[in-house]
Short mmCIF file of the C-alpha atoms (twelve columns), coordinates in Angstrom:
data_MODEL
# 
_entry.id   MODEL 
# 
loop_
_atom_site.group_PDB 
_atom_site.id 
_atom_site.type_symbol 
_atom_site.label_atom_id 
_atom_site.label_alt_id 
_atom_site.label_comp_id 
_atom_site.label_asym_id 
_atom_site.label_seq_id 
_atom_site.Cartn_x 
_atom_site.Cartn_y 
_atom_site.Cartn_z 
_atom_site.pdbx_PDB_model_num 
ATOM 1   C CA . MET A 1   -28.980 103.816 -7.580  1 
ATOM 2   C CA . ALA A 2   -32.225 101.916 -6.958  1 
ATOM 3   C CA . TYR A 3   -33.425 100.038 -9.841  1 
ATOM 4   C CA . LEU A 4   -36.889 101.891 -9.405  1 
ATOM 5   C CA . GLU A 5   -36.442 105.119 -7.893  1 
ATOM 6   C CA . ILE A 6   -39.621 107.086 -6.962  1 
ATOM 7   C CA . ALA A 7   -38.827 110.667 -5.452  1 
ATOM 8   C CA . ASP A 8   -40.947 112.923 -3.977  1 
ATOM 9   C CA . LEU A 9   -44.069 111.902 -6.205  1 
ATOM 10  C CA . LYS A 10  -47.127 113.860 -5.489  1 
ATOM 11  C CA . LYS A 11  -50.589 113.045 -7.238  1 
ATOM 12  C CA . SER A 12  -53.524 115.465 -6.487  1 
ATOM 13  C CA . PHE A 13  -56.957 115.410 -8.452  1 
ATOM 14  C CA . GLY A 14  -58.504 118.909 -8.065  1 
ATOM 15  C CA . ALA A 15  -57.955 120.095 -4.338  1 
ATOM 16  C CA . ASN A 16  -57.473 116.806 -3.094  1 
ATOM 17  C CA . GLN A 17  -53.932 115.540 -2.593  1 
ATOM 18  C CA . VAL A 18  -54.128 111.862 -2.763  1 
ATOM 19  C CA . VAL A 19  -50.240 110.899 -2.555  1 
ATOM 20  C CA . LYS A 20  -48.313 113.181 -0.628  1 
ATOM 21  C CA . ALA A 21  -44.371 113.076 -1.278  1 
ATOM 22  C CA . PHE A 22  -43.965 109.801 -1.633  1 
ATOM 23  C CA . ASP A 23  -39.889 108.622 -2.316  1 
ATOM 24  C CA . LEU A 24  -38.898 105.078 -2.704  1 
ATOM 25  C CA . GLY A 25  -36.039 102.637 -4.016  1 
ATOM 26  C CA . VAL A 26  -36.475 99.402  -5.042  1 
ATOM 27  C CA . GLU A 27  -33.707 96.993  -5.796  1 
ATOM 28  C CA . ARG A 28  -33.533 94.902  -8.742  1 
ATOM 29  C CA . GLY A 29  -35.283 91.625  -8.074  1 
ATOM 30  C CA . GLU A 30  -37.123 92.969  -5.032  1 
ATOM 31  C CA . PHE A 31  -41.071 92.764  -4.150  1 
ATOM 32  C CA . VAL A 32  -41.950 95.760  -2.533  1 
ATOM 33  C CA . SER A 33  -45.799 95.703  -1.516  1 
ATOM 34  C CA . LEU A 34  -47.824 98.657  -1.153  1 
ATOM 35  C CA . LEU A 35  -50.088 97.968  2.358   1 
ATOM 36  C CA . GLY A 36  -52.860 100.033 3.443   1 
ATOM 37  C CA . PRO A 37  -56.498 100.990 3.721   1 
ATOM 38  C CA . SER A 38  -58.836 101.897 0.703   1 
ATOM 39  C CA . GLY A 39  -58.264 105.324 -0.398  1 
ATOM 40  C CA . CYS A 40  -54.800 105.254 0.817   1 
ATOM 41  C CA . GLY A 41  -53.273 106.260 -2.409  1 
ATOM 42  C CA . LYS A 42  -51.452 102.857 -3.152  1 
ATOM 43  C CA . THR A 43  -52.987 102.004 -6.649  1 
ATOM 44  C CA . THR A 44  -52.493 105.475 -7.305  1 
ATOM 45  C CA . VAL A 45  -49.069 105.202 -7.042  1 
ATOM 46  C CA . LEU A 46  -48.782 102.022 -8.735  1 
ATOM 47  C CA . ARG A 47  -51.151 103.607 -11.642 1 
ATOM 48  C CA . MET A 48  -48.564 106.661 -11.743 1 
ATOM 49  C CA . VAL A 49  -45.131 104.025 -12.178 1 
ATOM 50  C CA . ALA A 50  -47.215 102.346 -14.847 1 
ATOM 51  C CA . GLY A 51  -48.108 105.343 -16.832 1 
ATOM 52  C CA . PHE A 52  -51.612 105.122 -16.802 1 
ATOM 53  C CA . GLU A 53  -51.713 108.401 -14.276 1 
ATOM 54  C CA . THR A 54  -49.583 111.745 -14.776 1 
ATOM 55  C CA . PRO A 55  -47.743 112.923 -11.542 1 
ATOM 56  C CA . SER A 56  -48.736 116.093 -10.424 1 
ATOM 57  C CA . SER A 57  -44.828 116.613 -9.351  1 
ATOM 58  C CA . GLY A 58  -42.037 114.261 -8.582  1 
ATOM 59  C CA . SER A 59  -39.868 111.778 -10.478 1 
ATOM 60  C CA . ILE A 60  -39.743 108.309 -11.665 1 
ATOM 61  C CA . ARG A 61  -36.546 106.507 -12.781 1 
ATOM 62  C CA . MET A 62  -36.709 103.009 -14.027 1 
ATOM 63  C CA . ASP A 63  -32.998 101.431 -15.110 1 
ATOM 64  C CA . GLY A 64  -31.687 104.990 -14.773 1 
ATOM 65  C CA . GLN A 65  -34.373 106.198 -17.182 1 
ATOM 66  C CA . GLU A 66  -36.717 109.076 -16.271 1 
ATOM 67  C CA . VAL A 67  -40.343 107.650 -17.362 1 
ATOM 68  C CA . ALA A 68  -42.610 110.000 -15.494 1 
ATOM 69  C CA . ARG A 69  -43.876 111.284 -18.389 1 
ATOM 70  C CA . LEU A 70  -43.810 108.413 -20.751 1 
ATOM 71  C CA . PRO A 71  -47.075 106.897 -22.142 1 
ATOM 72  C CA . PRO A 72  -47.415 103.066 -20.883 1 
ATOM 73  C CA . ASN A 73  -46.182 101.795 -24.195 1 
ATOM 74  C CA . GLN A 74  -42.821 103.308 -23.834 1 
ATOM 75  C CA . ARG A 75  -42.345 102.142 -19.937 1 
ATOM 76  C CA . ASN A 76  -41.406 97.988  -20.624 1 
ATOM 77  C CA . VAL A 77  -43.921 97.373  -17.519 1 
ATOM 78  C CA . GLY A 78  -46.203 94.636  -17.200 1 
ATOM 79  C CA . MET A 79  -49.330 94.900  -15.093 1 
ATOM 80  C CA . VAL A 80  -51.769 92.695  -13.798 1 
ATOM 81  C CA . PHE A 81  -55.087 94.329  -12.671 1 
ATOM 82  C CA . GLN A 82  -57.569 93.066  -9.853  1 
ATOM 83  C CA . ALA A 83  -60.243 91.996  -12.345 1 
ATOM 84  C CA . TYR A 84  -58.177 90.286  -14.569 1 
ATOM 85  C CA . ALA A 85  -59.219 92.234  -18.182 1 
ATOM 86  C CA . LEU A 86  -58.515 89.169  -20.053 1 
ATOM 87  C CA . PHE A 87  -60.104 90.117  -23.194 1 
ATOM 88  C CA . PRO A 88  -63.688 87.775  -23.372 1 
ATOM 89  C CA . ASN A 89  -63.143 87.146  -27.397 1 
ATOM 90  C CA . MET A 90  -59.586 85.760  -27.590 1 
ATOM 91  C CA . THR A 91  -58.627 82.340  -26.477 1 
ATOM 92  C CA . VAL A 92  -55.850 81.758  -23.524 1 
ATOM 93  C CA . ALA A 93  -52.793 81.989  -25.975 1 
ATOM 94  C CA . GLU A 94  -54.104 84.837  -27.623 1 
ATOM 95  C CA . ASN A 95  -54.504 86.770  -25.080 1 
ATOM 96  C CA . ILE A 96  -50.880 85.785  -23.867 1 
ATOM 97  C CA . GLY A 97  -49.706 86.718  -26.847 1 
ATOM 98  C CA . PHE A 98  -51.324 90.213  -27.489 1 
ATOM 99  C CA . GLY A 99  -48.571 92.279  -26.398 1 
ATOM 100 C CA . LEU A 100 -46.026 90.447  -28.384 1 
ATOM 101 C CA . LYS A 101 -48.341 91.186  -31.769 1 
ATOM 102 C CA . ILE A 102 -48.656 94.613  -30.677 1 
ATOM 103 C CA . ALA A 103 -44.986 94.881  -30.653 1 
ATOM 104 C CA . LYS A 104 -44.794 93.256  -34.185 1 
ATOM 105 C CA . ARG A 105 -43.241 89.978  -33.412 1 
ATOM 106 C CA . PRO A 106 -42.641 87.460  -35.738 1 
ATOM 107 C CA . GLN A 107 -45.772 84.558  -35.544 1 
ATOM 108 C CA . ALA A 108 -43.101 81.699  -34.618 1 
ATOM 109 C CA . SER A 109 -41.491 83.996  -32.047 1 
ATOM 110 C CA . ILE A 110 -44.791 84.897  -30.319 1 
ATOM 111 C CA . ALA A 111 -45.914 81.289  -30.597 1 
ATOM 112 C CA . LYS A 112 -43.126 79.730  -28.942 1 
ATOM 113 C CA . ARG A 113 -43.072 82.761  -26.196 1 
ATOM 114 C CA . VAL A 114 -46.616 81.663  -25.377 1 
ATOM 115 C CA . GLY A 115 -45.660 78.024  -24.813 1 
ATOM 116 C CA . GLN A 116 -43.305 79.078  -22.481 1 
ATOM 117 C CA . MET A 117 -45.829 81.019  -20.606 1 
ATOM 118 C CA . LEU A 118 -47.954 78.455  -20.408 1 
ATOM 119 C CA . GLU A 119 -45.504 75.814  -19.416 1 
ATOM 120 C CA . MET A 120 -44.435 78.418  -16.465 1 
ATOM 121 C CA . ILE A 121 -47.874 78.878  -15.083 1 
ATOM 122 C CA . LYS A 122 -48.379 75.433  -15.335 1 
ATOM 123 C CA . LEU A 123 -51.416 75.043  -18.001 1 
ATOM 124 C CA . PRO A 124 -50.058 74.413  -21.324 1 
ATOM 125 C CA . HIS A 125 -53.510 72.593  -21.650 1 
ATOM 126 C CA . ILE A 126 -55.848 75.565  -21.624 1 
ATOM 127 C CA . ALA A 127 -54.204 77.019  -24.561 1 
ATOM 128 C CA . ASP A 128 -57.544 77.167  -26.754 1 
ATOM 129 C CA . ARG A 129 -60.074 78.224  -24.210 1 
ATOM 130 C CA . TYR A 130 -61.647 81.042  -23.806 1 
ATOM 131 C CA . PRO A 131 -61.783 83.034  -20.521 1 
ATOM 132 C CA . PHE A 132 -65.138 81.925  -19.456 1 
ATOM 133 C CA . GLN A 133 -64.387 78.426  -19.411 1 
ATOM 134 C CA . LEU A 134 -61.964 79.168  -16.406 1 
ATOM 135 C CA . SER A 135 -61.680 79.416  -13.223 1 
ATOM 136 C CA . GLY A 136 -61.086 82.675  -11.288 1 
ATOM 137 C CA . GLY A 137 -57.554 81.203  -9.946  1 
ATOM 138 C CA . GLN A 138 -56.527 80.277  -13.882 1 
ATOM 139 C CA . GLN A 139 -57.684 83.630  -15.054 1 
ATOM 140 C CA . GLN A 140 -55.368 85.548  -12.987 1 
ATOM 141 C CA . ARG A 141 -52.494 82.898  -13.661 1 
ATOM 142 C CA . VAL A 142 -53.017 83.744  -17.198 1 
ATOM 143 C CA . ALA A 143 -53.442 87.679  -16.658 1 
ATOM 144 C CA . ILE A 144 -49.787 87.147  -14.779 1 
ATOM 145 C CA . ALA A 145 -48.557 85.093  -17.945 1 
ATOM 146 C CA . ARG A 146 -50.011 87.768  -20.388 1 
ATOM 147 C CA . ALA A 147 -48.059 90.582  -18.063 1 
ATOM 148 C CA . LEU A 148 -44.518 88.642  -18.149 1 
ATOM 149 C CA . ALA A 149 -44.759 87.397  -21.642 1 
ATOM 150 C CA . VAL A 150 -43.437 90.653  -23.041 1 
ATOM 151 C CA . GLU A 151 -40.113 90.343  -20.416 1 
ATOM 152 C CA . PRO A 152 -40.916 93.447  -18.713 1 
ATOM 153 C CA . LYS A 153 -38.274 95.800  -16.478 1 
ATOM 154 C CA . ILE A 154 -41.238 95.806  -13.953 1 
ATOM 155 C CA . LEU A 155 -44.536 93.691  -12.960 1 
ATOM 156 C CA . LEU A 156 -46.921 95.366  -11.219 1 
ATOM 157 C CA . LEU A 157 -49.470 93.779  -9.313  1 
ATOM 158 C CA . ASP A 158 -52.721 95.831  -7.993  1 
ATOM 159 C CA . GLU A 159 -54.913 93.481  -5.745  1 
ATOM 160 C CA . PRO A 160 -54.631 90.473  -7.812  1 
ATOM 161 C CA . LEU A 161 -55.628 87.954  -5.581  1 
ATOM 162 C CA . SER A 162 -58.774 89.835  -3.583  1 
ATOM 163 C CA . ALA A 163 -61.683 88.510  -6.287  1 
ATOM 164 C CA . LEU A 164 -60.310 85.101  -5.272  1 
ATOM 165 C CA . ASP A 165 -61.785 82.626  -2.176  1 
ATOM 166 C CA . ALA A 166 -59.275 82.411  0.536   1 
ATOM 167 C CA . LYS A 167 -58.023 78.792  -0.434  1 
ATOM 168 C CA . ILE A 168 -56.874 79.493  -3.768  1 
ATOM 169 C CA . ARG A 169 -55.703 82.981  -2.516  1 
ATOM 170 C CA . VAL A 170 -53.126 81.156  -0.602  1 
ATOM 171 C CA . SER A 171 -51.983 78.643  -2.941  1 
ATOM 172 C CA . LEU A 172 -51.714 81.346  -5.694  1 
ATOM 173 C CA . ARG A 173 -49.731 84.186  -3.609  1 
ATOM 174 C CA . GLU A 174 -47.331 81.393  -3.149  1 
ATOM 175 C CA . GLU A 175 -46.984 80.618  -6.729  1 
ATOM 176 C CA . ILE A 176 -46.611 84.008  -7.294  1 
ATOM 177 C CA . ARG A 177 -43.753 84.822  -5.234  1 
ATOM 178 C CA . ALA A 178 -41.835 81.524  -6.443  1 
ATOM 179 C CA . LEU A 179 -42.228 82.840  -10.100 1 
ATOM 180 C CA . GLN A 180 -41.179 86.089  -9.124  1 
ATOM 181 C CA . LYS A 181 -38.185 84.902  -7.021  1 
ATOM 182 C CA . GLU A 182 -37.219 82.275  -9.944  1 
ATOM 183 C CA . LEU A 183 -37.694 85.085  -12.817 1 
ATOM 184 C CA . GLY A 184 -35.627 87.695  -10.935 1 
ATOM 185 C CA . ILE A 185 -37.998 90.918  -11.598 1 
ATOM 186 C CA . THR A 186 -38.538 93.933  -9.885  1 
ATOM 187 C CA . THR A 187 -41.980 93.445  -8.327  1 
ATOM 188 C CA . LEU A 188 -44.746 96.448  -6.722  1 
ATOM 189 C CA . PHE A 189 -47.419 94.640  -5.241  1 
ATOM 190 C CA . VAL A 190 -50.435 96.865  -3.844  1 
ATOM 191 C CA . THR A 191 -52.792 94.981  -1.623  1 
ATOM 192 C CA . HIS A 192 -54.733 96.019  1.542   1 
ATOM 193 C CA . ASP A 193 -54.014 92.180  3.598   1 
ATOM 194 C CA . GLN A 194 -51.746 92.729  5.680   1 
ATOM 195 C CA . GLU A 195 -51.007 88.710  5.521   1 
ATOM 196 C CA . GLU A 196 -51.007 88.686  2.081   1 
ATOM 197 C CA . ALA A 197 -48.356 91.460  2.094   1 
ATOM 198 C CA . LEU A 198 -46.385 89.905  5.173   1 
ATOM 199 C CA . SER A 199 -46.118 86.779  3.902   1 
ATOM 200 C CA . MET A 200 -44.436 87.824  -0.002  1 
ATOM 201 C CA . SER A 201 -42.357 91.008  0.751   1 
ATOM 202 C CA . ASP A 202 -38.895 91.496  1.040   1 
ATOM 203 C CA . ARG A 203 -39.940 94.841  1.995   1 
ATOM 204 C CA . ILE A 204 -43.628 96.904  2.746   1 
ATOM 205 C CA . VAL A 205 -44.405 100.269 2.512   1 
ATOM 206 C CA . VAL A 206 -47.241 100.951 4.589   1 
ATOM 207 C CA . MET A 207 -49.195 104.102 3.599   1 
ATOM 208 C CA . SER A 208 -52.120 106.064 5.356   1 
ATOM 209 C CA . GLU A 209 -54.085 108.745 3.610   1 
ATOM 210 C CA . GLY A 210 -51.354 109.214 0.606   1 
ATOM 211 C CA . ARG A 211 -48.359 109.338 3.116   1 
ATOM 212 C CA . MET A 212 -45.903 107.085 3.894   1 
ATOM 213 C CA . GLU A 213 -45.859 105.308 7.281   1 
ATOM 214 C CA . GLN A 214 -43.345 103.108 7.586   1 
ATOM 215 C CA . VAL A 215 -41.228 101.155 5.100   1 
ATOM 216 C CA . GLY A 216 -39.203 98.108  6.610   1 
ATOM 217 C CA . THR A 217 -38.956 94.317  6.254   1 
ATOM 218 C CA . PRO A 218 -42.073 92.399  7.055   1 
ATOM 219 C CA . PHE A 219 -40.345 91.291  10.559  1 
ATOM 220 C CA . GLU A 220 -39.156 94.575  11.331  1 
ATOM 221 C CA . ILE A 221 -43.213 96.348  10.432  1 
ATOM 222 C CA . TYR A 222 -44.593 93.935  12.522  1 
ATOM 223 C CA . ASN A 223 -42.218 93.499  15.542  1 
ATOM 224 C CA . PHE A 224 -41.233 97.043  15.617  1 
ATOM 225 C CA . PRO A 225 -44.246 99.745  14.227  1 
ATOM 226 C CA . ARG A 226 -42.522 102.743 14.586  1 
ATOM 227 C CA . THR A 227 -46.380 104.667 14.182  1 
ATOM 228 C CA . ARG A 228 -49.521 103.963 15.759  1 
ATOM 229 C CA . PHE A 229 -51.310 103.520 13.026  1 
ATOM 230 C CA . VAL A 230 -48.679 100.993 11.993  1 
ATOM 231 C CA . ALA A 231 -49.270 99.120  14.940  1 
ATOM 232 C CA . SER A 232 -52.820 98.887  14.385  1 
ATOM 233 C CA . PHE A 233 -53.052 98.313  10.806  1 
ATOM 234 C CA . VAL A 234 -50.794 95.743  10.758  1 
ATOM 235 C CA . GLY A 235 -51.727 92.407  12.811  1 
ATOM 236 C CA . THR A 236 -54.141 92.679  15.965  1 
ATOM 237 C CA . LEU A 237 -52.842 94.719  18.859  1 
ATOM 238 C CA . ASN A 238 -53.786 95.156  22.282  1 
ATOM 239 C CA . LEU A 239 -53.343 98.922  23.543  1 
ATOM 240 C CA . LEU A 240 -52.631 99.324  27.441  1 
ATOM 241 C CA . LYS A 241 -53.191 102.806 28.589  1 
ATOM 242 C CA . GLY A 242 -52.235 103.764 32.154  1 
ATOM 243 C CA . ARG A 243 -50.135 105.947 34.075  1 
ATOM 244 C CA . ILE A 244 -46.233 106.027 34.755  1 
ATOM 245 C CA . LEU A 245 -45.035 105.101 38.281  1 
ATOM 246 C CA . ASP A 246 -41.002 105.614 37.873  1 
ATOM 247 C CA . ALA A 247 -39.591 106.874 33.970  1 
ATOM 248 C CA . GLY A 248 -36.789 105.682 34.504  1 
ATOM 249 C CA . SER A 249 -37.450 101.878 35.730  1 
ATOM 250 C CA . GLY A 250 -40.443 101.692 33.319  1 
ATOM 251 C CA . ARG A 251 -43.167 101.040 36.316  1 
ATOM 252 C CA . LEU A 252 -46.432 101.590 34.756  1 
ATOM 253 C CA . LEU A 253 -50.066 101.444 36.380  1 
ATOM 254 C CA . VAL A 254 -52.579 100.010 34.106  1 
ATOM 255 C CA . ALA A 255 -56.012 98.720  35.497  1 
ATOM 256 C CA . ASP A 256 -55.026 99.900  39.440  1 
ATOM 257 C CA . GLN A 257 -52.408 96.791  38.823  1 
ATOM 258 C CA . GLU A 258 -48.459 97.676  38.195  1 
ATOM 259 C CA . ILE A 259 -46.758 96.228  35.154  1 
ATOM 260 C CA . GLY A 260 -43.285 96.960  34.039  1 
ATOM 261 C CA . VAL A 261 -41.584 97.959  30.397  1 
ATOM 262 C CA . ALA A 262 -37.647 97.125  29.603  1 
ATOM 263 C CA . GLY A 263 -36.021 100.101 28.833  1 
ATOM 264 C CA . GLY A 264 -38.188 102.619 31.020  1 
ATOM 265 C CA . PHE A 265 -39.686 105.233 29.369  1 
ATOM 266 C CA . PRO A 266 -37.095 107.655 28.165  1 
ATOM 267 C CA . GLY A 267 -37.804 111.578 27.968  1 
ATOM 268 C CA . ARG A 268 -41.177 110.876 29.609  1 
ATOM 269 C CA . SER A 269 -42.089 112.023 33.287  1 
ATOM 270 C CA . THR A 270 -43.628 110.207 36.199  1 
ATOM 271 C CA . GLY A 271 -47.376 111.013 36.482  1 
ATOM 272 C CA . GLU A 272 -47.708 111.263 32.688  1 
ATOM 273 C CA . GLU A 273 -49.945 108.750 30.970  1 
ATOM 274 C CA . ALA A 274 -48.854 106.351 28.575  1 
ATOM 275 C CA . THR A 275 -50.041 103.660 26.290  1 
ATOM 276 C CA . LEU A 276 -48.646 100.570 25.154  1 
ATOM 277 C CA . ALA A 277 -48.472 97.882  22.043  1 
ATOM 278 C CA . LEU A 278 -48.932 94.474  22.676  1 
ATOM 279 C CA . ARG A 279 -49.709 91.551  20.427  1 
ATOM 280 C CA . PRO A 280 -51.625 88.934  21.037  1 
ATOM 281 C CA . GLU A 281 -49.225 85.872  20.609  1 
ATOM 282 C CA . GLY A 282 -46.872 87.644  23.377  1 
ATOM 283 C CA . ILE A 283 -49.579 86.972  25.941  1 
ATOM 284 C CA . ARG A 284 -50.398 83.922  27.565  1 
ATOM 285 C CA . LEU A 285 -52.881 82.986  30.517  1 
ATOM 286 C CA . CYS A 286 -50.640 81.883  33.868  1 
ATOM 287 C CA . ASP A 287 -51.341 81.126  37.767  1 
ATOM 288 C CA . GLY A 288 -50.129 84.301  38.573  1 
ATOM 289 C CA . THR A 289 -46.349 83.293  39.717  1 
ATOM 290 C CA . GLY A 290 -43.186 83.738  37.680  1 
ATOM 291 C CA . ASP A 291 -41.496 87.102  36.958  1 
ATOM 292 C CA . ALA A 292 -43.525 87.892  33.660  1 
ATOM 293 C CA . ASN A 293 -45.785 90.932  34.094  1 
ATOM 294 C CA . ARG A 294 -48.886 89.754  35.011  1 
ATOM 295 C CA . LEU A 295 -52.738 91.165  35.459  1 
ATOM 296 C CA . ASN A 296 -55.566 90.198  36.940  1 
ATOM 297 C CA . GLY A 297 -59.178 89.924  34.887  1 
ATOM 298 C CA . VAL A 298 -62.158 87.728  34.001  1 
ATOM 299 C CA . ILE A 299 -62.668 85.753  30.867  1 
ATOM 300 C CA . GLU A 300 -64.736 87.676  28.551  1 
ATOM 301 C CA . ASP A 301 -65.044 85.864  25.370  1 
ATOM 302 C CA . VAL A 302 -63.353 82.986  24.124  1 
ATOM 303 C CA . GLY A 303 -63.030 82.438  20.133  1 
ATOM 304 C CA . PHE A 304 -62.174 79.175  18.486  1 
ATOM 305 C CA . HIS A 305 -60.467 79.747  14.736  1 
ATOM 306 C CA . GLY A 306 -59.279 76.224  14.158  1 
ATOM 307 C CA . PRO A 307 -55.434 76.306  15.151  1 
ATOM 308 C CA . ILE A 308 -55.500 79.434  17.281  1 
ATOM 309 C CA . VAL A 309 -58.363 80.175  19.956  1 
ATOM 310 C CA . ARG A 310 -58.252 83.753  20.751  1 
ATOM 311 C CA . ILE A 311 -59.497 85.064  24.008  1 
ATOM 312 C CA . ARG A 312 -60.471 88.173  25.631  1 
ATOM 313 C CA . VAL A 313 -59.639 88.913  29.357  1 
ATOM 314 C CA . ARG A 314 -61.505 92.060  30.754  1 
ATOM 315 C CA . CYS A 315 -59.022 93.991  33.371  1 
ATOM 316 C CA . GLN A 316 -61.302 96.691  34.330  1 
ATOM 317 C CA . ASP A 317 -61.585 98.825  31.702  1 
ATOM 318 C CA . THR A 318 -58.824 96.963  29.700  1 
ATOM 319 C CA . VAL A 319 -59.592 94.090  27.322  1 
ATOM 320 C CA . ILE A 320 -56.866 92.090  26.332  1 
ATOM 321 C CA . SER A 321 -56.758 89.363  23.449  1 
ATOM 322 C CA . LEU A 322 -54.319 86.712  23.418  1 
ATOM 323 C CA . ASP A 323 -53.698 84.067  21.054  1 
ATOM 324 C CA . SER A 324 -53.318 80.304  22.128  1 
ATOM 325 C CA . PHE A 325 -52.702 77.129  19.867  1 
ATOM 326 C CA . ASN A 326 -55.954 74.674  19.961  1 
ATOM 327 C CA . SER A 327 -54.975 71.452  21.840  1 
ATOM 328 C CA . PRO A 328 -57.294 68.718  21.417  1 
ATOM 329 C CA . SER A 329 -56.365 67.425  24.980  1 
ATOM 330 C CA . SER A 330 -57.091 70.747  26.798  1 
ATOM 331 C CA . GLN A 331 -60.090 72.385  27.566  1 
ATOM 332 C CA . LEU A 332 -61.360 75.692  26.751  1 
ATOM 333 C CA . PRO A 333 -61.410 78.204  29.373  1 
ATOM 334 C CA . GLU A 334 -65.092 79.355  30.424  1 
ATOM 335 C CA . ARG A 335 -66.755 82.841  30.037  1 
ATOM 336 C CA . GLY A 336 -66.401 85.223  33.495  1 
ATOM 337 C CA . ALA A 337 -63.698 82.557  35.077  1 
ATOM 338 C CA . ALA A 338 -60.994 84.220  36.620  1 
ATOM 339 C CA . ALA A 339 -57.745 84.491  34.682  1 
ATOM 340 C CA . THR A 340 -54.071 86.178  34.920  1 
ATOM 341 C CA . VAL A 341 -52.315 86.945  31.863  1 
ATOM 342 C CA . ALA A 342 -48.874 87.406  31.343  1 
ATOM 343 C CA . PHE A 343 -46.000 88.912  29.271  1 
ATOM 344 C CA . PRO A 344 -42.764 89.661  29.172  1 
ATOM 345 C CA . ARG A 345 -41.342 93.231  30.198  1 
ATOM 346 C CA . ASP A 346 -39.776 93.413  26.290  1 
ATOM 347 C CA . VAL A 347 -42.951 92.400  24.052  1 
ATOM 348 C CA . LEU A 348 -44.619 95.877  25.129  1 
ATOM 349 C CA . VAL A 349 -43.805 98.671  22.851  1 
ATOM 350 C CA . LEU A 350 -44.179 102.397 23.501  1 
ATOM 351 C CA . ALA A 351 -47.768 103.485 21.281  1 
ATOM 352 C CA . ASP A 352 -48.303 107.304 22.109  1 
ATOM 353 C CA . ALA A 353 -46.566 108.111 18.526  1 
# 
């Protein structure tokens, strides 16, 4: 049995069902992200695990104990909120030690644990400061230390990085992941940021409209999406719509040009329409020779993003985005110029689900 076992969890507010039959097992020490757009139900799942929302039905077991109807203070979880939720009238040390004080730990024990937490987050010099004297990144580190001070069974993180600027966000997510690995604490992380989920997680749960769309490793979620929603939500995606010329051999007509798909179209018939998904990094500009699939078109746009150059090529009604690495020694392609894009047969994924 998994360390955290969530079975057939449902939640409704009136007639609105916001979580629909959620099932998930999280192993001890695993880092699992709930990823999806706003309103998909991911934070509601987290709040039910924490005890701040009561499930309409279903089971939540932590380390073998049923906790779905227990109050938050009897679940031994640590939660970090998006807005930090530090007490403004308490020092950093008092904030970190608050849960221990509520648990009536001896003062000496609290002081020792607070010192350990400050060392762990690499901020031992700010113990006597107040939250308003800290940067956003420092406040979030303190919030994490406060959640971990009580030695929770599970750490719950509700979009803890969304209020920070980009550079601090990248740095702090690396710190959170390193800390989680060091402590070996089971962690549920809620985010709408696909890059955060892909870079931090052991597994990802992609959610949409209260449903679980797919559960898998970051590699599986990105490279082998099982539904069209997952394919379009996680990463940038090209959708190539065409007509099947030969289902067995995988020949397809796109923008009046023929391409091939590895493995063909099992269960489909010649003459049917099909939609294929293609990631930008699987495509390159070429001179029109070679064995890969090729489509001819015109450069519609060139976007410079520092290390990456994103190019859009129009092939009749189909627009294809591709990414290439920036090189100071090469010239950017010109808008309106003729171009040929090439991509292997095996990078195409059927996206009709």
